[in-house]
C-alpha positions as CSV (number, residue, x, y, z in Angstrom):
1,X,0.0,-0.1,-0.2
2,X,3.1,2.5,0.7
3,X,4.3,1.8,-2.9
4,X,0.6,2.5,-4.2
5,X,0.5,5.9,-2.2
6,X,4.2,6.7,-3.4
7,X,3.4,6.3,-7.0
8,X,-0.7,7.4,-6.6
9,X,-0.2,10.2,-9.3
10,X,1.3,8.2,-12.2
11,X,-1.2,5.3,-11.0
12,X,-4.2,7.4,-11.6
13,X,-3.4,9.1,-14.4
14,X,-2.4,5.9,-16.2
15,X,-5.6,4.3,-15.4
16,X,-7.5,7.5,-16.4
17,X,-5.6,7.1,-19.7
18,X,-6.9,3.1,-20.1
19,X,-9.9,3.9,-19.2
20,X,-10.4,6.6,-21.9
21,X,-8.6,4.7,-24.4
22,X,-10.6,1.9,-24.1
23,X,-13.9,4.1,-24.1
24,X,-12.4,6.2,-27.4
25,X,-12.1,2.7,-28.8
26,X,-16.0,1.4,-28.2
27,X,-17.0,4.5,-29.5
28,X,-14.6,4.7,-32.4
29,X,-15.8,1.5,-33.7
30,X,-19.4,2.0,-33.3
31,X,-18.6,5.2,-35.6
32,X,-16.8,3.0,-37.2
33,X,-19.2,0.2,-38.3
34,X,-22.1,3.2,-38.6
35,X,-20.0,4.4,-41.6
36,X,-19.5,0.9,-43.3
37,X,-23.2,0.3,-43.1
38,X,-24.2,3.5,-44.6
39,X,-21.6,2.9,-47.5
40,X,-22.1,-0.7,-47.8
41,X,-18.4,-1.3,-46.7
42,X,-17.3,-4.3,-44.5
43,X,-17.9,-3.8,-40.4
44,X,-15.4,-4.3,-38.2
45,X,-14.8,-6.6,-35.1
46,X,-13.5,-5.2,-31.7
47,X,-10.1,-6.9,-32.0
48,X,-9.8,-5.5,-35.8
49,X,-10.8,-2.1,-34.9
50,X,-8.0,-2.2,-32.4
51,X,-5.5,-2.7,-35.2
52,X,-6.8,-0.3,-37.9
53,X,-5.5,2.6,-39.0
54,X,-8.4,4.4,-38.4
55,X,-8.3,3.7,-34.6
56,X,-4.5,4.4,-34.9
57,X,-4.9,7.7,-36.6
58,X,-7.5,9.1,-34.0
59,X,-5.2,7.8,-30.8
60,X,-2.0,9.0,-32.1
61,X,-2.7,12.6,-33.8
62,X,-3.3,13.4,-29.9
63,X,-0.2,12.0,-28.7
64,X,2.3,13.8,-30.7
65,X,0.4,17.2,-30.2
66,X,0.5,16.6,-26.3
67,X,4.6,15.4,-26.5
68,X,5.4,18.4,-29.0
69,X,3.6,20.8,-26.0
70,X,5.7,19.4,-23.5
71,X,9.3,19.3,-25.5
72,X,8.5,22.6,-26.7
73,X,7.9,23.6,-23.0
74,X,10.5,22.0,-21.6
75,X,13.1,23.9,-24.2
76,X,11.4,26.9,-23.9
77,X,11.9,27.4,-20.3
78,X,15.5,26.7,-20.4
79,X,15.8,30.5,-21.6
80,X,12.3,32.2,-21.3
81,X,10.8,33.6,-18.1
82,X,7.3,34.6,-17.0
83,X,7.4,37.1,-14.1
84,X,5.1,36.2,-11.3
85,X,4.3,32.7,-13.2
86,X,4.6,29.5,-11.1
87,X,5.7,27.5,-14.8
88,X,8.9,29.9,-14.9
89,X,11.8,29.6,-13.0
90,X,13.2,32.9,-11.5
91,X,14.4,35.3,-13.7
92,X,17.9,35.6,-12.8
93,X,18.4,31.9,-13.5
94,X,17.3,32.0,-17.1
95,X,19.8,30.2,-19.4
96,X,21.4,26.5,-18.9
97,X,22.2,27.6,-15.4
98,X,25.6,26.8,-13.4
99,X,27.2,23.3,-12.4
100,X,26.6,24.2,-8.9
101,X,23.0,25.1,-9.2
102,X,22.6,21.8,-11.7
103,X,24.6,19.6,-9.1
104,X,27.0,18.1,-11.9
105,X,30.3,17.2,-11.9
106,X,32.1,17.9,-8.9
107,X,28.7,19.5,-7.2
108,X,27.3,16.0,-7.7
109,X,25.6,15.1,-4.2
110,X,25.7,11.5,-2.8
111,X,22.3,10.9,-4.6
112,X,23.1,12.1,-7.7
113,X,22.9,9.8,-10.8
114,X,26.3,8.3,-11.8
115,X,26.3,10.2,-15.2
116,X,25.8,13.6,-13.5
117,X,28.6,12.8,-11.8
118,X,31.2,13.0,-15.0
119,X,32.8,16.2,-15.7
120,X,31.8,16.4,-19.1
121,X,31.6,14.4,-22.3
122,X,28.6,12.2,-23.8
123,X,27.4,10.7,-21.1
124,X,26.8,13.6,-19.2
125,X,24.7,15.3,-22.3
126,X,22.6,12.9,-22.7
127,X,21.9,13.0,-19.2
128,X,21.5,16.5,-19.1
129,X,19.1,16.6,-22.0
130,X,17.7,13.5,-21.5
131,X,13.9,14.4,-20.5
132,X,14.3,17.2,-24.2
133,X,15.4,14.1,-26.2
134,X,13.1,11.3,-25.1
135,X,10.2,13.9,-25.2
136,X,11.3,15.1,-29.0
137,X,11.5,11.5,-30.0
138,X,8.4,10.4,-29.0
139,X,6.7,13.4,-30.4
140,X,7.9,12.4,-33.7
141,X,7.6,8.7,-33.6
142,X,4.0,9.2,-33.1
143,X,3.6,12.1,-35.6
144,X,5.1,9.6,-38.4
145,X,2.8,6.6,-36.7
146,X,0.0,9.0,-36.7
147,X,0.7,10.2,-40.7
148,X,1.2,6.7,-41.8
149,X,-2.1,5.4,-40.1
150,X,-3.6,8.5,-41.7
151,X,-2.3,7.6,-45.2
152,X,-3.7,4.3,-44.8
153,X,-7.2,5.3,-43.8
154,X,-7.4,8.0,-46.3
155,X,-6.0,5.4,-49.0
156,X,-9.0,2.5,-47.9
157,X,-11.6,5.2,-48.2
158,X,-10.4,6.0,-51.6
159,X,-10.5,2.7,-52.7
160,X,-14.1,2.2,-51.4
161,X,-14.9,4.9,-53.1
162,X,-13.1,4.2,-56.4
163,X,-10.8,7.3,-56.4
164,X,-7.7,6.9,-56.6
165,X,-5.0,6.3,-54.0
166,X,-2.0,8.9,-53.3
167,X,1.5,8.4,-51.8
168,X,2.5,9.3,-48.2
169,X,4.3,12.3,-49.5
170,X,1.1,13.4,-51.0
171,X,-0.7,12.8,-48.2
172,X,1.3,15.0,-45.7
173,X,1.0,18.0,-47.9
174,X,-2.5,17.7,-47.7
175,X,-5.0,20.5,-46.5
176,X,-7.0,18.0,-44.5
177,X,-4.0,16.5,-43.0
178,X,-2.6,19.6,-41.5
179,X,-6.0,20.9,-40.5
180,X,-6.5,18.0,-38.3
181,X,-3.1,18.3,-36.8
182,X,-2.8,21.9,-36.3
183,X,-6.1,21.9,-34.8
184,X,-4.7,19.7,-31.9
185,X,-1.1,22.0,-31.8
186,X,-3.1,25.2,-31.4
187,X,-5.1,24.0,-28.6
188,X,-2.1,22.7,-26.6
189,X,-0.1,25.9,-26.9
190,X,-3.4,27.9,-26.1
191,X,-3.4,25.7,-22.7
192,X,0.4,26.1,-22.0
193,X,0.2,29.6,-22.4
194,X,-3.2,30.0,-20.3
195,X,-1.3,28.3,-17.3
196,X,1.4,30.4,-17.3
197,X,-0.7,33.4,-16.9
198,X,-3.2,32.1,-14.7
199,X,-0.7,30.9,-12.0
200,X,0.4,34.5,-11.6
201,X,-2.9,35.3,-10.4
202,X,-4.7,32.0,-9.4
203,X,-4.1,29.8,-6.7
204,X,-4.9,26.3,-5.8
205,X,-4.0,25.7,-1.8
206,X,-2.0,22.4,-1.8
207,X,-1.3,21.9,-5.5
208,X,2.7,21.9,-6.4
209,X,1.2,23.3,-9.4
210,X,0.4,26.8,-7.9
211,X,2.2,29.1,-5.9
212,X,1.2,29.1,-2.2
213,X,-2.0,30.8,-1.7
214,X,-0.2,33.9,0.1
215,X,2.4,34.4,-2.6
216,X,2.4,38.0,-4.3
217,X,1.8,37.9,-8.0
218,X,5.4,39.1,-8.7
219,X,6.7,36.4,-7.2
220,X,8.1,33.9,-10.0
221,X,9.1,30.0,-9.8
222,X,7.7,29.6,-6.4
223,X,5.8,26.4,-5.9
224,X,3.5,25.6,-2.8
């Protein structure tokens, strides 16, 4: 039970993700089959729908926008600051910060990861940038997977209607592909920007995403 308590935040969101994904798959299968019946096409069983390009595209187009949001936010907050926001570090700490502040090399502590103890080199560089590297890799991987599943789904519809299919390169240049993609991106950027600004003035007692209730609007980077 202590392990569950110590990991309750990640476990809760994992459970919510799985429930939402299952719900999406059930609703998506119903929508897909209703459309198939309307057009006289083959319906899919639940198992077949789970491995279909229709479900893959719907799932991955949201994943890639989320990881783009986090990757850009991680990168931007290295150098960019917002006075008074809990989502910003203190104004004077803009940049990559000193070795001492980052507790690397000779400033590493007894609990520091082994790769943080190196004086430099590729291994420390990789560990120092591992969060951004992994987030970016997941974004590009999910974007490519989304484009591939969307391409397959598009060509299936083209074949069903007796229209010509297109290559992957032609598909990713289509306006409808970018409309769906940018529709997700703009909402993510709006959400992040809103969070940055709202934490200047608004509070939530007990949440690390908020400054202490009594903190002044001008205090920057102070968590509750």
